[in-house]
N, C-alpha and C positions, 0 to 999 in steps of 0.2 A: 131627743136630745144635742146641742152643743150645748158644754154651760161654759162657764169664760170658768176665768181664775179662782180671782173673789167667792165666784159661786163653789165654784171644790172644793176651795178654805172649809170656808160658810158651814156645808157638806163635814168636809171632814169631823170637822166639831163637833156638830150635830150628834156626830155615830160613833165618837170616841166613847159614850158611855155604856154602848147597846153592847145584846152580848145580839152571836145569828140566832136569831127567828126559825132558821127554814137553814134545814144542812142534809147531806146528795147520802142518802144510803146503798143496801149494797145494789139497786136495779142501777146504779149510775145513774147517766143523762139521760131523763128520761120524760116525757106531761104529764104523767103528777109530779116530779119536779117544777116542771113549766108552768102547773096551774095552784102548785102551793105558793111561791114567790107573785107568777100574779096577783095570788090574793093579800097576800101579804100586806104588797106593793099597794093595795085601792088602800088594803087599809092604814098602813103607816107609813106608806108616800117613801119610805125610807131603813134600810133595808139591811143590815148582815148578813150573807147569805156563806157555807160553812158549804165547799164543794172539795171532791177526794179527786188524783191526781196523782202525777206517777214523778212527773217536775215539775218545772217554772211555767213549760212558752204547754203543755197542755193544759195547767193552770187557769194560764191567761189566754184561754185559746175555749176551754170551757167558758169562764168571767166574760169574754165579750157577747159571747154567740147566747150564754143565756140570756145576754146588757142586749142584744138582739133581739132575742124571740120572746119578749116581755115589754119590747117595747121602753127602755129606762135606760138612766146614762150606769155607768160604771164611773163612779167617784174615786175607790180607790181600791187595791188588792195592796194585802197584809196577810204575808205566810199563803195559810189553805184559805185564807176571806177575804171574799166578796163582798166593798159596799153597794146597793145598786137608789137611786135618785128616783125616780117615776112620779112628777109635776098630777096631783088628784084633782078634785071638782072641786074641794074643798080647801085646801091654799092649809093645810095641817104644817105645813113649813113656809116662812115666811123669810123671798127670795126674792131680789129682785129680777125682772124680766124686762129684756129691750123688746119692743111692742113695732 
């Protein structure tokens, strides 16, 4: 899903106070990480994920791959934290979409 700049700014503001709900463990990028992210996106729509990577380019690649695998939008990266958004059925987060 492509988000407009205004939508991204709104989501970044909402994510500011959030704590990471998923953290990449020793297993690294695994199916269990993807399923946990999917579960939390379904429950919350907007989440922070802490990823472990050796350098910034590896981190960005992991964040983009995770967003793609979960059909989420990568809203922002801060340090080793990625902010992901996926619109849910209940629309817990109200943002305007063009139809």
